C-alpha positions as CSV (number, residue, x, y, z in Angstrom):
1,X,-23.1,0.3,-86.7
2,X,-19.9,-0.9,-85.1
3,X,-19.5,-1.6,-81.4
4,X,-17.1,1.3,-80.9
5,X,-19.6,3.8,-79.6
6,X,-20.4,4.2,-76.0
7,X,-23.8,5.3,-74.6
8,X,-23.9,8.8,-73.3
9,X,-24.3,7.8,-69.6
10,X,-21.2,5.6,-69.8
11,X,-19.1,8.5,-71.1
12,X,-20.4,10.7,-68.3
13,X,-19.5,8.1,-65.7
14,X,-16.0,7.7,-67.1
15,X,-15.5,11.5,-67.0
16,X,-16.8,11.9,-63.5
17,X,-14.7,9.0,-62.3
18,X,-11.6,10.4,-63.9
19,X,-12.3,13.8,-62.4
20,X,-12.7,12.3,-58.9
21,X,-9.4,10.5,-59.2
22,X,-7.7,13.6,-60.5
23,X,-9.0,15.6,-57.6
24,X,-7.8,12.9,-55.1
25,X,-4.4,12.9,-56.7
26,X,-4.2,16.7,-56.6
27,X,-5.2,16.9,-52.9
28,X,-2.7,14.2,-51.9
29,X,0.0,15.7,-54.1
30,X,-0.6,19.2,-52.6
31,X,-0.2,17.7,-49.1
32,X,2.9,15.8,-50.2
33,X,4.7,18.8,-51.7
34,X,3.6,21.3,-49.1
35,X,4.8,19.1,-46.3
36,X,8.0,18.5,-48.3
37,X,8.6,22.2,-48.3
38,X,7.9,22.5,-44.6
39,X,10.1,19.6,-43.6
40,X,12.9,20.9,-45.8
41,X,12.7,24.3,-44.1
42,X,12.8,22.6,-40.7
43,X,15.8,20.5,-41.6
44,X,17.6,23.5,-43.2
45,X,17.2,25.7,-40.1
46,X,17.9,22.8,-37.7
47,X,14.7,23.4,-35.7
48,X,12.6,20.5,-34.7
49,X,14.6,17.8,-36.6
50,X,12.5,15.0,-35.0
51,X,9.3,16.7,-36.2
52,X,10.7,17.1,-39.7
53,X,11.6,13.4,-39.8
54,X,8.1,12.4,-38.5
55,X,6.6,14.6,-41.2
56,X,8.7,12.8,-43.8
57,X,7.5,9.4,-42.5
58,X,3.8,10.6,-42.6
59,X,4.3,12.0,-46.1
60,X,5.7,8.8,-47.5
61,X,3.1,6.7,-45.7
62,X,0.2,8.6,-47.1
63,X,1.6,8.6,-50.7
64,X,2.5,4.9,-50.7
65,X,-0.8,4.0,-49.1
66,X,-2.8,6.0,-51.7
67,X,-0.9,4.6,-54.6
68,X,-1.0,1.1,-53.3
69,X,-4.8,1.1,-52.7
70,X,-5.5,2.7,-56.1
71,X,-3.3,0.2,-57.9
72,X,-4.6,-2.8,-56.1
73,X,-8.3,-2.1,-56.1
74,X,-9.0,0.3,-59.0
75,X,-6.5,-0.5,-61.7
76,X,-4.0,1.1,-64.0
77,X,-6.2,3.8,-65.4
78,X,-7.1,5.2,-62.0
79,X,-3.5,5.0,-61.0
80,X,-2.5,7.0,-64.0
81,X,-5.1,9.7,-63.4
82,X,-4.1,9.9,-59.7
83,X,-0.5,10.3,-60.9
84,X,-1.5,13.2,-63.2
85,X,-3.2,14.8,-60.3
86,X,0.0,14.5,-58.2
87,X,2.1,16.0,-60.9
88,X,-0.4,18.9,-61.4
89,X,-0.2,19.6,-57.7
90,X,3.6,19.7,-57.9
91,X,3.4,22.3,-60.6
92,X,0.9,24.4,-58.7
93,X,3.0,24.3,-55.5
94,X,6.2,25.2,-57.3
95,X,4.5,28.1,-59.0
96,X,3.0,29.4,-55.8
97,X,6.4,29.3,-54.3
98,X,7.8,31.3,-57.2
99,X,5.1,34.0,-56.7
100,X,5.8,34.5,-53.0
């Protein structure tokens, strides 16, 4: 038998790890895009411009921090799965906006 097969517990660990990274990416992505919508509304109406700018700074800091930590400590595969989670959250947020 070749060395290409993985034991069942290793496959389960990979799937659980990928699911966790996907969920983390989706949560941070939802935060990112929902706060983007809120800050854009505040800037468009001219209300609370300083709060909108602070929200922008927090949004960028959280996203850059997450991606930097994942890239530095967990590698490219985790970074790719987190990115898929962020993009999935973008799709969900845009579709929810279209429904309302």
